[in-house]
A tleap script that builds the chain and sets N, CA, C and O, in Angstrom:
source leaprc.protein.ff14SB
mol = sequence {
  NMET PRO LYS ARG GLN ARG ARG ILE PHE THR
  SER GLU PHE LYS LYS GLN MET VAL GLN LEU
  TYR GLU ASN ARG LYS SER ARG ALA ALA ILE
  VAL GLU GLU TYR GLY LEU THR ALA SER ALA
  LEU ASP ARG TRP ILE ASN GLN ALA GLN THR
  THR GLY SER PHE LYS GLU LYS GLU ASN ARG
  SER LEU GLU GLU THR GLU LEU MET ALA LEU
  ARG THR LEU GLU ASP GLY GLY ARG TYR SER
  LYS ALA SER GLY ALA ASP HIE GLY THR LYS
  VAL ALA ILE ILE ARG ASN ASN LEU ASP LYS
  TYR LEU VAL SER ALA LEU CYS ASN VAL LEU
  GLN ILE ALA ARG SER THR TYR TYR TYR GLU
  ALA LYS GLU ARG PRO ASN GLU ASP VAL SER
  THR ARG LEU ILE VAL ASP ILE PHE HIE LYS
  ASN CARG
}
set mol.1.N position { -30.824 -23.156 32.193 }
set mol.1.CA position { -29.393 -23.359 32.310 }
set mol.1.C position { -28.817 -22.268 33.204 }
set mol.1.O position { -28.957 -21.086 32.891 }
set mol.2.N position { -28.177 -22.635 34.304 }
set mol.2.CA position { -27.638 -21.616 35.223 }
set mol.2.C position { -26.470 -20.875 34.589 }
set mol.2.O position { -25.677 -21.437 33.833 }
set mol.3.N position { -26.399 -19.608 34.921 }
set mol.3.CA position { -25.341 -18.764 34.376 }
set mol.3.C position { -24.029 -19.073 35.087 }
set mol.3.O position { -23.995 -19.216 36.309 }
set mol.4.N position { -22.967 -19.174 34.325 }
set mol.4.CA position { -21.653 -19.464 34.879 }
set mol.4.C position { -21.116 -18.227 35.585 }
set mol.4.O position { -21.198 -17.119 35.056 }
set mol.5.N position { -20.564 -18.419 36.782 }
set mol.5.CA position { -20.005 -17.293 37.521 }
set mol.5.C position { -18.658 -16.915 36.909 }
set mol.5.O position { -17.853 -17.780 36.564 }
set mol.6.N position { -18.432 -15.631 36.784 }
set mol.6.CA position { -17.201 -15.128 36.183 }
set mol.6.C position { -16.032 -15.383 37.131 }
set mol.6.O position { -16.087 -15.068 38.319 }
set mol.7.N position { -14.981 -15.960 36.571 }
set mol.7.CA position { -13.789 -16.235 37.371 }
set mol.7.C position { -12.668 -15.293 36.967 }
set mol.7.O position { -12.578 -14.883 35.810 }
set mol.8.N position { -11.828 -14.958 37.910 }
set mol.8.CA position { -10.677 -14.093 37.670 }
set mol.8.C position { -9.423 -14.975 37.764 }
set mol.8.O position { -9.255 -15.740 38.715 }
set mol.9.N position { -8.556 -14.851 36.766 }
set mol.9.CA position { -7.328 -15.635 36.730 }
set mol.9.C position { -6.125 -14.714 36.864 }
set mol.9.O position { -6.115 -13.616 36.309 }
set mol.10.N position { -5.125 -15.154 37.591 }
set mol.10.CA position { -3.911 -14.365 37.760 }
set mol.10.C position { -3.039 -14.479 36.513 }
set mol.10.O position { -3.202 -15.389 35.701 }
set mol.11.N position { -2.126 -13.548 36.385 }
set mol.11.CA position { -1.201 -13.582 35.249 }
set mol.11.C position { -0.337 -14.839 35.281 }
set mol.11.O position { -0.015 -15.403 34.236 }
set mol.12.N position { 0.034 -15.272 36.479 }
set mol.12.CA position { 0.852 -16.485 36.605 }
set mol.12.C position { 0.102 -17.706 36.077 }
set mol.12.O position { 0.673 -18.538 35.371 }
set mol.13.N position { -1.184 -17.807 36.424 }
set mol.13.CA position { -1.995 -18.924 35.952 }
set mol.13.C position { -2.087 -18.893 34.425 }
set mol.13.O position { -1.948 -19.923 33.764 }
set mol.14.N position { -2.318 -17.716 33.882 }
set mol.14.CA position { -2.420 -17.584 32.431 }
set mol.14.C position { -1.109 -17.998 31.753 }
set mol.14.O position { -1.121 -18.684 30.730 }
set mol.15.N position { 0.024 -17.575 32.334 }
set mol.15.CA position { 1.333 -17.958 31.788 }
set mol.15.C position { 1.504 -19.468 31.806 }
set mol.15.O position { 2.020 -20.056 30.856 }
set mol.16.N position { 1.063 -20.095 32.902 }
set mol.16.CA position { 1.185 -21.549 33.007 }
set mol.16.C position { 0.350 -22.250 31.936 }
set mol.16.O position { 0.794 -23.242 31.359 }
set mol.17.N position { -0.845 -21.749 31.667 }
set mol.17.CA position { -1.704 -22.355 30.648 }
set mol.17.C position { -1.074 -22.202 29.262 }
set mol.17.O position { -1.114 -23.131 28.455 }
set mol.18.N position { -0.501 -21.043 28.990 }
set mol.18.CA position { 0.166 -20.815 27.709 }
set mol.18.C position { 1.384 -21.727 27.588 }
set mol.18.O position { 1.636 -22.276 26.515 }
set mol.19.N position { 2.138 -21.896 28.668 }
set mol.19.CA position { 3.307 -22.778 28.649 }
set mol.19.C position { 2.894 -24.228 28.397 }
set mol.19.O position { 3.569 -24.947 27.661 }
set mol.20.N position { 1.780 -24.660 29.010 }
set mol.20.CA position { 1.283 -26.014 28.741 }
set mol.20.C position { 0.981 -26.185 27.254 }
set mol.20.O position { 1.312 -27.210 26.658 }
set mol.21.N position { 0.346 -25.169 26.662 }
set mol.21.CA position { 0.013 -25.220 25.241 }
set mol.21.C position { 1.282 -25.237 24.393 }
set mol.21.O position { 1.372 -25.986 23.420 }
set mol.22.N position { 2.264 -24.412 24.762 }
set mol.22.CA position { 3.519 -24.359 24.006 }
set mol.22.C position { 4.332 -25.639 24.157 }
set mol.22.O position { 5.148 -25.966 23.295 }
set mol.23.N position { 4.108 -26.368 25.262 }
set mol.23.CA position { 4.796 -27.647 25.480 }
set mol.23.C position { 4.021 -28.805 24.853 }
set mol.23.O position { 4.205 -29.964 25.222 }
set mol.24.N position { 3.158 -28.471 23.904 }
set mol.24.CA position { 2.446 -29.438 23.069 }
set mol.24.C position { 1.296 -30.165 23.776 }
set mol.24.O position { 0.883 -31.232 23.323 }
set mol.25.N position { 0.781 -29.619 24.855 }
set mol.25.CA position { -0.429 -30.204 25.430 }
set mol.25.C position { -1.595 -29.668 24.597 }
set mol.25.O position { -1.631 -28.483 24.266 }
set mol.26.N position { -2.533 -30.528 24.264 }
set mol.26.CA position { -3.601 -30.110 23.366 }
set mol.26.C position { -4.501 -29.054 24.013 }
set mol.26.O position { -4.731 -29.039 25.222 }
set mol.27.N position { -4.984 -28.194 23.159 }
set mol.27.CA position { -5.871 -27.111 23.601 }
set mol.27.C position { -7.112 -27.684 24.280 }
set mol.27.O position { -7.530 -27.193 25.328 }
set mol.28.N position { -7.700 -28.719 23.686 }
set mol.28.CA position { -8.908 -29.336 24.243 }
set mol.28.C position { -8.642 -29.929 25.627 }
set mol.28.O position { -9.491 -29.844 26.514 }
set mol.29.N position { -7.454 -30.535 25.812 }
set mol.29.CA position { -7.123 -31.137 27.103 }
set mol.29.C position { -6.969 -30.064 28.182 }
set mol.29.O position { -7.418 -30.254 29.313 }
set mol.30.N position { -6.345 -28.955 27.843 }
set mol.30.CA position { -6.173 -27.855 28.810 }
set mol.30.C position { -7.532 -27.288 29.198 }
set mol.30.O position { -7.802 -27.065 30.378 }
set mol.31.N position { -8.380 -27.057 28.215 }
set mol.31.CA position { -9.707 -26.486 28.472 }
set mol.31.C position { -10.507 -27.406 29.378 }
set mol.31.O position { -11.136 -26.948 30.332 }
set mol.32.N position { -10.488 -28.693 29.087 }
set mol.32.CA position { -11.277 -29.649 29.880 }
set mol.32.C position { -10.709 -29.821 31.279 }
set mol.32.O position { -11.459 -29.835 32.254 }
set mol.33.N position { -9.397 -29.952 31.388 }
set mol.33.CA position { -8.767 -30.216 32.682 }
set mol.33.C position { -8.913 -29.055 33.666 }
set mol.33.O position { -9.117 -29.269 34.861 }
set mol.34.N position { -8.807 -27.842 33.166 }
set mol.34.CA position { -8.839 -26.677 34.048 }
set mol.34.C position { -10.175 -25.938 34.036 }
set mol.34.O position { -10.323 -24.913 34.702 }
set mol.35.N position { -11.140 -26.448 33.288 }
set mol.35.CA position { -12.466 -25.843 33.268 }
set mol.35.C position { -12.488 -24.445 32.662 }
set mol.35.O position { -13.210 -23.567 33.133 }
set mol.36.N position { -11.703 -24.249 31.631 }
set mol.36.CA position { -11.621 -22.949 30.957 }
set mol.36.C position { -12.533 -22.934 29.742 }
set mol.36.O position { -13.064 -23.966 29.330 }
set mol.37.N position { -12.703 -21.766 29.187 }
set mol.37.CA position { -13.369 -21.674 27.886 }
set mol.37.C position { -12.281 -21.625 26.826 }
set mol.37.O position { -11.191 -21.098 27.051 }
set mol.38.N position { -12.598 -22.184 25.671 }
set mol.38.CA position { -11.622 -22.213 24.586 }
set mol.38.C position { -11.252 -20.795 24.154 }
set mol.38.O position { -10.098 -20.524 23.821 }
set mol.39.N position { -12.231 -19.895 24.162 }
set mol.39.CA position { -11.948 -18.521 23.725 }
set mol.39.C position { -10.991 -17.819 24.700 }
set mol.39.O position { -10.142 -17.038 24.270 }
set mol.40.N position { -11.118 -18.086 25.990 }
set mol.40.CA position { -10.213 -17.469 26.968 }
set mol.40.C position { -8.781 -17.966 26.742 }
set mol.40.O position { -7.837 -17.176 26.735 }
set mol.41.N position { -8.629 -19.272 26.559 }
set mol.41.CA position { -7.291 -19.825 26.325 }
set mol.41.C position { -6.701 -19.259 25.034 }
set mol.41.O position { -5.525 -18.897 24.994 }
set mol.42.N position { -7.511 -19.182 23.981 }
set mol.42.CA position { -7.035 -18.622 22.712 }
set mol.42.C position { -6.591 -17.169 22.889 }
set mol.42.O position { -5.572 -16.755 22.337 }
set mol.43.N position { -7.359 -16.402 23.659 }
set mol.43.CA position { -7.006 -15.000 23.897 }
set mol.43.C position { -5.685 -14.902 24.657 }
set mol.43.O position { -4.854 -14.054 24.333 }
set mol.44.N position { -5.480 -15.748 25.652 }
set mol.44.CA position { -4.233 -15.718 26.421 }
set mol.44.C position { -3.044 -16.095 25.544 }
set mol.44.O position { -1.977 -15.490 25.644 }
set mol.45.N position { -3.230 -17.089 24.691 }
set mol.45.CA position { -2.148 -17.502 23.791 }
set mol.45.C position { -1.806 -16.360 22.839 }
set mol.45.O position { -0.632 -16.066 22.611 }
set mol.46.N position { -2.824 -15.723 22.287 }
set mol.46.CA position { -2.617 -14.595 21.374 }
set mol.46.C position { -1.912 -13.436 22.085 }
set mol.46.O position { -0.989 -12.838 21.534 }
set mol.47.N position { -2.346 -13.122 23.303 }
set mol.47.CA position { -1.726 -12.034 24.057 }
set mol.47.C position { -0.265 -12.345 24.364 }
set mol.47.O position { 0.590 -11.463 24.276 }
set mol.48.N position { 0.023 -13.584 24.721 }
set mol.48.CA position { 1.402 -13.971 25.038 }
set mol.48.C position { 2.295 -13.872 23.800 }
set mol.48.O position { 3.464 -13.500 23.897 }
set mol.49.N position { 1.736 -14.206 22.643 }
set mol.49.CA position { 2.531 -14.184 21.414 }
set mol.49.C position { 2.712 -12.776 20.856 }
set mol.49.O position { 3.743 -12.486 20.250 }
set mol.50.N position { 1.725 -11.891 21.050 }
set mol.50.CA position { 1.820 -10.553 20.462 }
set mol.50.C position { 2.534 -9.571 21.379 }
set mol.50.O position { 3.536 -8.977 20.979 }
set mol.51.N position { 2.044 -9.389 22.593 }
set mol.51.CA position { 2.638 -8.388 23.483 }
set mol.51.C position { 3.386 -8.986 24.660 }
set mol.51.O position { 4.214 -8.319 25.280 }
set mol.52.N position { 3.095 -10.242 24.968 }
set mol.52.CA position { 3.736 -10.861 26.126 }
set mol.52.C position { 3.109 -10.440 27.444 }
set mol.52.O position { 3.588 -10.812 28.515 }
set mol.53.N position { 2.049 -9.672 27.363 }
set mol.53.CA position { 1.381 -9.180 28.568 }
set mol.53.C position { -0.068 -9.631 28.560 }
set mol.53.O position { -0.679 -9.778 27.502 }
set mol.54.N position { -0.613 -9.848 29.749 }
set mol.54.CA position { -2.009 -10.233 29.872 }
set mol.54.C position { -2.879 -9.066 30.331 }
set mol.54.O position { -4.062 -9.247 30.617 }
set mol.55.N position { -2.299 -7.875 30.402 }
set mol.55.CA position { -3.065 -6.696 30.814 }
set mol.55.C position { -3.892 -6.214 29.624 }
set mol.55.O position { -3.376 -6.060 28.517 }
set mol.56.N position { -5.177 -5.978 29.866 }
set mol.56.CA position { -6.084 -5.567 28.795 }
set mol.56.C position { -5.642 -4.256 28.150 }
set mol.56.O position { -5.748 -4.093 26.934 }
set mol.57.N position { -5.148 -3.326 28.958 }
set mol.57.CA position { -4.744 -2.020 28.445 }
set mol.57.C position { -3.640 -2.140 27.403 }
set mol.57.O position { -3.620 -1.393 26.425 }
set mol.58.N position { -2.732 -3.069 27.611 }
set mol.58.CA position { -1.607 -3.236 26.698 }
set mol.58.C position { -1.964 -4.042 25.447 }
set mol.58.O position { -1.185 -4.101 24.496 }
set mol.59.N position { -3.144 -4.662 25.457 }
set mol.59.CA position { -3.546 -5.499 24.330 }
set mol.59.C position { -4.696 -4.917 23.523 }
set mol.59.O position { -5.273 -5.614 22.688 }
set mol.60.N position { -5.037 -3.667 23.751 }
set mol.60.CA position { -6.122 -3.035 22.999 }
set mol.60.C position { -5.659 -2.657 21.597 }
set mol.60.O position { -4.501 -2.297 21.383 }
set mol.61.N position { -6.586 -2.748 20.651 }
set mol.61.CA position { -6.283 -2.312 19.288 }
set mol.61.C position { -6.327 -0.786 19.255 }
set mol.61.O position { -6.772 -0.144 20.206 }
set mol.62.N position { -5.862 -0.226 18.157 }
set mol.62.CA position { -5.859 1.228 17.993 }
set mol.62.C position { -7.281 1.787 18.069 }
set mol.62.O position { -7.513 2.824 18.692 }
set mol.63.N position { -8.236 1.092 17.429 }
set mol.63.CA position { -9.627 1.552 17.443 }
set mol.63.C position { -10.198 1.528 18.855 }
set mol.63.O position { -10.894 2.458 19.262 }
set mol.64.N position { -9.903 0.463 19.605 }
set mol.64.CA position { -10.394 0.366 20.987 }
set mol.64.C position { -9.796 1.465 21.853 }
set mol.64.O position { -10.485 2.043 22.694 }
set mol.65.N position { -8.521 1.752 21.650 }
set mol.65.CA position { -7.862 2.807 22.414 }
set mol.65.C position { -8.481 4.161 22.114 }
set mol.65.O position { -8.701 4.961 23.023 }
set mol.66.N position { -8.767 4.425 20.833 }
set mol.66.CA position { -9.384 5.695 20.457 }
set mol.66.C position { -10.785 5.825 21.029 }
set mol.66.O position { -11.183 6.900 21.479 }
set mol.67.N position { -11.532 4.730 21.011 }
set mol.67.CA position { -12.889 4.762 21.562 }
set mol.67.C position { -12.854 5.011 23.063 }
set mol.67.O position { -13.691 5.741 23.594 }
set mol.68.N position { -11.898 4.413 23.742 }
set mol.68.CA position { -11.755 4.662 25.185 }
set mol.68.C position { -11.411 6.126 25.444 }
set mol.68.O position { -11.927 6.734 26.381 }
set mol.69.N position { -10.541 6.688 24.612 }
set mol.69.CA position { -10.188 8.100 24.762 }
set mol.69.C position { -11.397 8.986 24.520 }
set mol.69.O position { -11.596 9.983 25.213 }
set mol.70.N position { -12.199 8.619 23.539 }
set mol.70.CA position { -13.405 9.384 23.240 }
set mol.70.C position { -14.383 9.325 24.407 }
set mol.70.O position { -14.978 10.339 24.773 }
set mol.71.N position { -14.549 8.156 24.987 }
set mol.71.CA position { -15.437 8.026 26.149 }
set mol.71.C position { -14.905 8.804 27.339 }
set mol.71.O position { -15.681 9.359 28.115 }
set mol.72.N position { -13.594 8.848 27.489 }
set mol.72.CA position { -12.995 9.624 28.571 }
set mol.72.C position { -13.283 11.109 28.366 }
set mol.72.O position { -13.600 11.827 29.314 }
set mol.73.N position { -13.169 11.558 27.113 }
set mol.73.CA position { -13.493 12.957 26.817 }
set mol.73.C position { -14.950 13.250 27.145 }
set mol.73.O position { -15.278 14.309 27.679 }
set mol.74.N position { -15.823 12.296 26.819 }
set mol.74.CA position { -17.240 12.495 27.098 }
set mol.74.C position { -17.452 12.635 28.601 }
set mol.74.O position { -18.189 13.513 29.050 }
set mol.75.N position { -16.811 11.775 29.371 }
set mol.75.CA position { -16.950 11.839 30.821 }
set mol.75.C position { -16.361 13.120 31.383 }
set mol.75.O position { -16.821 13.627 32.406 }
set mol.76.N position { -15.341 13.643 30.711 }
set mol.76.CA position { -14.705 14.864 31.174 }
set mol.76.C position { -15.513 16.112 30.893 }
set mol.76.O position { -15.149 17.195 31.353 }
set mol.77.N position { -16.595 15.991 30.153 }
set mol.77.CA position { -17.465 17.132 29.921 }
set mol.77.C position { -17.283 17.811 28.592 }
set mol.77.O position { -18.079 18.682 28.237 }
set mol.78.N position { -16.257 17.443 27.836 }
set mol.78.CA position { -16.015 18.123 26.571 }
set mol.78.C position { -17.176 17.918 25.601 }
set mol.78.O position { -17.593 18.850 24.914 }
set mol.79.N position { -17.695 16.687 25.551 }
set mol.79.CA position { -18.773 16.393 24.621 }
set mol.79.C position { -20.122 16.288 25.312 }
set mol.79.O position { -21.157 16.286 24.645 }
set mol.80.N position { -20.130 16.201 26.627 }
set mol.80.CA position { -21.408 16.004 27.302 }
set mol.80.C position { -22.332 17.191 27.095 }
set mol.80.O position { -23.545 17.012 26.983 }
set mol.81.N position { -21.782 18.408 27.041 }
set mol.81.CA position { -22.616 19.579 26.778 }
set mol.81.C position { -23.099 19.569 25.341 }
set mol.81.O position { -24.220 19.985 25.050 }
set mol.82.N position { -22.250 19.094 24.448 }
set mol.82.CA position { -22.622 19.076 23.035 }
set mol.82.C position { -23.709 18.051 22.763 }
set mol.82.O position { -24.436 18.179 21.778 }
set mol.83.N position { -23.838 17.032 23.616 }
set mol.83.CA position { -24.850 16.014 23.356 }
set mol.83.C position { -26.253 16.580 23.482 }
set mol.83.O position { -27.202 15.980 22.978 }
set mol.84.N position { -26.410 17.724 24.145 }
set mol.84.CA position { -27.705 18.377 24.236 }
set mol.84.C position { -27.869 19.469 23.194 }
set mol.84.O position { -28.888 20.159 23.182 }
set mol.85.N position { -26.903 19.635 22.336 }
set mol.85.CA position { -26.913 20.697 21.332 }
set mol.85.C position { -27.778 20.295 20.138 }
set mol.85.O position { -28.245 19.160 20.040 }
set mol.86.N position { -27.978 21.245 19.244 }
set mol.86.CA position { -28.764 20.955 18.054 }
set mol.86.C position { -27.939 20.131 17.067 }
set mol.86.O position { -26.732 19.961 17.236 }
set mol.87.N position { -28.616 19.624 16.033 }
set mol.87.CA position { -27.947 18.752 15.065 }
set mol.87.C position { -26.804 19.447 14.347 }
set mol.87.O position { -25.778 18.827 14.067 }
set mol.88.N position { -26.971 20.721 14.048 }
set mol.88.CA position { -25.914 21.445 13.345 }
set mol.88.C position { -24.622 21.491 14.130 }
set mol.88.O position { -23.539 21.331 13.566 }
set mol.89.N position { -24.732 21.708 15.433 }
set mol.89.CA position { -23.544 21.737 16.294 }
set mol.89.C position { -22.902 20.365 16.368 }
set mol.89.O position { -21.679 20.234 16.313 }
set mol.90.N position { -23.740 19.338 16.495 }
set mol.90.CA position { -23.210 17.977 16.571 }
set mol.90.C position { -22.509 17.584 15.276 }
set mol.90.O position { -21.440 16.973 15.298 }
set mol.91.N position { -23.117 17.939 14.152 }
set mol.91.CA position { -22.506 17.642 12.855 }
set mol.91.C position { -21.159 18.359 12.736 }
set mol.91.O position { -20.199 17.790 12.216 }
set mol.92.N position { -21.085 19.588 13.210 }
set mol.92.CA position { -19.821 20.338 13.164 }
set mol.92.C position { -18.760 19.661 14.030 }
set mol.92.O position { -17.600 19.568 13.630 }
set mol.93.N position { -19.151 19.190 15.207 }
set mol.93.CA position { -18.197 18.494 16.086 }
set mol.93.C position { -17.690 17.229 15.408 }
set mol.93.O position { -16.497 16.929 15.452 }
set mol.94.N position { -18.596 16.491 14.784 }
set mol.94.CA position { -18.186 15.262 14.097 }
set mol.94.C position { -17.231 15.581 12.949 }
set mol.94.O position { -16.204 14.920 12.797 }
set mol.95.N position { -17.562 16.588 12.141 }
set mol.95.CA position { -16.684 16.977 11.018 }
set mol.95.C position { -15.293 17.359 11.510 }
set mol.95.O position { -14.292 17.020 10.880 }
set mol.96.N position { -15.233 18.070 12.644 }
set mol.96.CA position { -13.942 18.534 13.167 }
set mol.96.C position { -13.103 17.403 13.749 }
set mol.96.O position { -11.897 17.568 13.934 }
set mol.97.N position { -13.717 16.258 14.041 }
set mol.97.CA position { -12.990 15.157 14.676 }
set mol.97.C position { -12.907 13.902 13.823 }
set mol.97.O position { -12.542 12.837 14.322 }
set mol.98.N position { -13.245 14.013 12.535 }
set mol.98.CA position { -13.216 12.842 11.656 }
set mol.98.C position { -11.821 12.247 11.503 }
set mol.98.O position { -11.684 11.049 11.258 }
set mol.99.N position { -10.796 13.064 11.643 }
set mol.99.CA position { -9.430 12.556 11.495 }
set mol.99.C position { -8.984 11.754 12.720 }
set mol.99.O position { -8.014 11.000 12.646 }
set mol.100.N position { -9.695 11.913 13.857 }
set mol.100.CA position { -9.285 11.236 15.084 }
set mol.100.C position { -10.160 10.050 15.450 }
set mol.100.O position { -9.669 9.072 16.014 }
set mol.101.N position { -11.476 10.123 15.131 }
set mol.101.CA position { -12.419 9.119 15.604 }
set mol.101.C position { -13.321 8.636 14.474 }
set mol.101.O position { -13.457 9.295 13.444 }
set mol.102.N position { -13.925 7.490 14.682 }
set mol.102.CA position { -14.876 6.950 13.732 }
set mol.102.C position { -16.193 7.709 13.816 }
set mol.102.O position { -16.576 8.171 14.891 }
set mol.103.N position { -16.887 7.841 12.692 }
set mol.103.CA position { -18.171 8.530 12.665 }
set mol.103.C position { -19.151 7.842 13.609 }
set mol.103.O position { -19.874 8.508 14.350 }
set mol.104.N position { -19.176 6.513 13.584 }
set mol.104.CA position { -20.122 5.787 14.432 }
set mol.104.C position { -19.854 6.036 15.907 }
set mol.104.O position { -20.795 6.157 16.692 }
set mol.105.N position { -18.587 6.115 16.297 }
set mol.105.CA position { -18.259 6.370 17.704 }
set mol.105.C position { -18.677 7.779 18.104 }
set mol.105.O position { -19.238 7.977 19.181 }
set mol.106.N position { -18.408 8.754 17.249 }
set mol.106.CA position { -18.804 10.135 17.547 }
set mol.106.C position { -20.319 10.258 17.627 }
set mol.106.O position { -20.842 10.923 18.521 }
set mol.107.N position { -21.028 9.623 16.698 }
set mol.107.CA position { -22.494 9.676 16.722 }
set mol.107.C position { -23.040 9.040 17.989 }
set mol.107.O position { -24.011 9.525 18.570 }
set mol.108.N position { -22.417 7.961 18.408 }
set mol.108.CA position { -22.842 7.282 19.630 }
set mol.108.C position { -22.667 8.189 20.846 }
set mol.108.O position { -23.568 8.303 21.678 }
set mol.109.N position { -21.521 8.824 20.943 }
set mol.109.CA position { -21.238 9.700 22.078 }
set mol.109.C position { -22.146 10.921 22.077 }
set mol.109.O position { -22.620 11.347 23.130 }
set mol.110.N position { -22.388 11.477 20.910 }
set mol.110.CA position { -23.195 12.693 20.800 }
set mol.110.C position { -24.696 12.401 20.732 }
set mol.110.O position { -25.517 13.312 20.628 }
set mol.111.N position { -25.030 11.127 20.792 }
set mol.111.CA position { -26.427 10.698 20.786 }
set mol.111.C position { -27.169 11.225 19.555 }
set mol.111.O position { -28.221 11.856 19.653 }
set mol.112.N position { -26.582 10.943 18.408 }
set mol.112.CA position { -27.184 11.326 17.130 }
set mol.112.C position { -27.084 10.115 16.204 }
set mol.112.O position { -26.063 9.428 16.184 }
set mol.113.N position { -28.133 9.857 15.448 }
set mol.113.CA position { -28.116 8.731 14.520 }
set mol.113.C position { -27.136 9.013 13.391 }
set mol.113.O position { -27.000 10.150 12.939 }
set mol.114.N position { -26.456 7.963 12.942 }
set mol.114.CA position { -25.520 8.151 11.828 }
set mol.114.C position { -26.238 8.679 10.601 }
set mol.114.O position { -25.711 9.523 9.876 }
set mol.115.N position { -27.452 8.174 10.369 }
set mol.115.CA position { -28.204 8.641 9.197 }
set mol.115.C position { -28.484 10.139 9.297 }
set mol.115.O position { -28.466 10.849 8.291 }
set mol.116.N position { -28.741 10.612 10.516 }
set mol.116.CA position { -28.965 12.047 10.712 }
set mol.116.C position { -27.704 12.822 10.391 }
set mol.116.O position { -27.761 13.871 9.750 }
set mol.117.N position { -26.553 12.307 10.839 }
set mol.117.CA position { -25.286 12.978 10.544 }
set mol.117.C position { -25.076 13.065 9.034 }
set mol.117.O position { -24.776 14.135 8.503 }
set mol.118.N position { -25.237 11.928 8.342 }
set mol.118.CA position { -24.987 11.926 6.897 }
set mol.118.C position { -25.987 12.819 6.161 }
set mol.118.O position { -25.625 13.470 5.181 }
set mol.119.N position { -27.241 12.855 6.622 }
set mol.119.CA position { -28.234 13.720 5.993 }
set mol.119.C position { -27.857 15.187 6.181 }
set mol.119.O position { -27.905 15.975 5.237 }
set mol.120.N position { -27.480 15.546 7.412 }
set mol.120.CA position { -27.125 16.936 7.710 }
set mol.120.C position { -25.814 17.345 7.046 }
set mol.120.O position { -25.617 18.513 6.709 }
set mol.121.N position { -24.915 16.372 6.860 }
set mol.121.CA position { -23.592 16.679 6.318 }
set mol.121.C position { -23.593 16.816 4.797 }
set mol.121.O position { -22.610 17.271 4.214 }
set mol.122.N position { -24.701 16.421 4.151 }
set mol.122.CA position { -24.773 16.524 2.691 }
set mol.122.C position { -24.573 17.951 2.232 }
set mol.122.O position { -25.027 18.901 2.871 }
set mol.123.N position { -23.884 18.082 1.109 }
set mol.123.CA position { -23.700 19.400 0.514 }
set mol.123.C position { -25.029 19.848 -0.084 }
set mol.123.O position { -25.627 19.133 -0.887 }
set mol.124.N position { -25.474 21.001 0.300 }
set mol.124.CA position { -26.717 21.552 -0.245 }
set mol.124.C position { -26.388 22.892 -0.881 }
set mol.124.O position { -25.448 23.569 -0.463 }
set mol.125.N position { -27.165 23.279 -1.896 }
set mol.125.CA position { -26.904 24.589 -2.480 }
set mol.125.C position { -27.096 25.679 -1.436 }
set mol.125.O position { -28.003 25.618 -0.606 }
set mol.126.N position { -26.250 26.642 -1.496 }
set mol.126.CA position { -26.308 27.754 -0.551 }
set mol.126.C position { -27.620 28.516 -0.743 }
set mol.126.O position { -28.075 28.693 -1.873 }
set mol.127.N position { -28.222 28.962 0.350 }
set mol.127.CA position { -29.485 29.692 0.258 }
set mol.127.C position { -29.323 30.975 -0.550 }
set mol.127.O position { -30.257 31.413 -1.222 }
set mol.128.N position { -28.142 31.574 -0.486 }
set mol.128.CA position { -27.907 32.801 -1.255 }
set mol.128.C position { -28.005 32.533 -2.749 }
set mol.128.O position { -28.529 33.364 -3.491 }
set mol.129.N position { -27.511 31.394 -3.199 }
set mol.129.CA position { -27.579 31.032 -4.608 }
set mol.129.C position { -29.040 30.834 -5.004 }
set mol.129.O position { -29.481 31.318 -6.047 }
set mol.130.N position { -29.784 30.118 -4.162 }
set mol.130.CA position { -31.206 29.901 -4.453 }
set mol.130.C position { -31.958 31.222 -4.503 }
set mol.130.O position { -32.765 31.446 -5.405 }
set mol.131.N position { -31.703 32.074 -3.562 }
set mol.131.CA position { -32.373 33.378 -3.530 }
set mol.131.C position { -32.032 34.185 -4.770 }
set mol.131.O position { -32.910 34.813 -5.362 }
set mol.132.N position { -30.776 34.177 -5.168 }
set mol.132.CA position { -30.347 34.909 -6.347 }
set mol.132.C position { -31.040 34.389 -7.605 }
set mol.132.O position { -31.458 35.174 -8.455 }
set mol.133.N position { -31.160 33.070 -7.722 }
set mol.133.CA position { -31.842 32.474 -8.871 }
set mol.133.C position { -33.314 32.887 -8.915 }
set mol.133.O position { -33.833 33.215 -9.981 }
set mol.134.N position { -33.970 32.872 -7.793 }
set mol.134.CA position { -35.379 33.268 -7.735 }
set mol.134.C position { -35.539 34.732 -8.126 }
set mol.134.O position { -36.443 35.075 -8.888 }
set mol.135.N position { -34.680 35.584 -7.616 }
set mol.135.CA position { -34.741 37.012 -7.951 }
set mol.135.C position { -34.489 37.220 -9.442 }
set mol.135.O position { -35.155 38.042 -10.071 }
set mol.136.N position { -33.530 36.480 -10.019 }
set mol.136.CA position { -33.253 36.599 -11.460 }
set mol.136.C position { -34.471 36.181 -12.281 }
set mol.136.O position { -34.832 36.855 -13.246 }
set mol.137.N position { -35.103 35.076 -11.903 }
set mol.137.CA position { -36.303 34.607 -12.616 }
set mol.137.C position { -37.413 35.650 -12.491 }
set mol.137.O position { -38.130 35.916 -13.455 }
set mol.138.N position { -37.551 36.231 -11.320 }
set mol.138.CA position { -38.579 37.257 -11.095 }
set mol.138.C position { -38.356 38.441 -12.029 }
set mol.138.O position { -39.300 38.923 -12.656 }
set mol.139.N position { -37.113 38.910 -12.126 }
set mol.139.CA position { -36.818 40.074 -12.961 }
set mol.139.C position { -36.987 39.763 -14.455 }
set mol.139.O position { -37.431 40.618 -15.221 }
set mol.140.N position { -36.631 38.533 -14.867 }
set mol.140.CA position { -36.773 38.162 -16.279 }
set mol.140.C position { -38.250 38.092 -16.692 }
set mol.140.O position { -38.586 38.412 -17.832 }
set mol.141.N position { -39.107 37.688 -15.799 }
set mol.141.CA position { -40.518 37.474 -16.138 }
set mol.141.C position { -41.403 38.657 -15.748 }
set mol.141.O position { -42.627 38.524 -15.732 }
set mol.142.N position { -40.838 39.759 -15.446 }
set mol.142.CA position { -41.603 40.909 -15.010 }
set mol.142.C position { -42.492 41.293 -16.119 }
set mol.142.O position { -43.253 42.252 -15.997 }
savepdb mol mol.pdb
quit
C-alpha cells in the first residue's frame, strides 16, 4: 500500500471545512468530497470551537507546552551537560524540577530510566545511622 503524501492546508481552507460542517453538511460527505481524513476534520472542528485558531502553538495543552519548554531547555544546554552526569546528579535535577515537569519527561531528557530514578530516589537509612548501629553492637558484644 503506497504511503499517502502529506498535504498542507491553509487556514482559510480549514475555516471553510468547519463552516460546511456547521452548516449541517455531514462529516462523512466532507471527508469523501475533499479527500480529507476524518481525524483532521475533527481536529479542525475542535480547534475552531475551543480557540478559534488553527495554529498548533495556540492549541497545545499545558503538558505539551511544558514538554516543549523542557526540550528547549535541553537544546539550550541547561540539561545537555547533566545528561552525561552520574545518576545522583540526574536524580537531584529531577527532584528539583518535579513541580514544573513530569518525571517521565525529565527522565527522557536526562536519558535515565524512570525505574532508575525511582530506585535512586528511595529513602534509605543514612550511612551514619548504620555505622553507629554497628559500632554500638560491637561495643555491646566486646
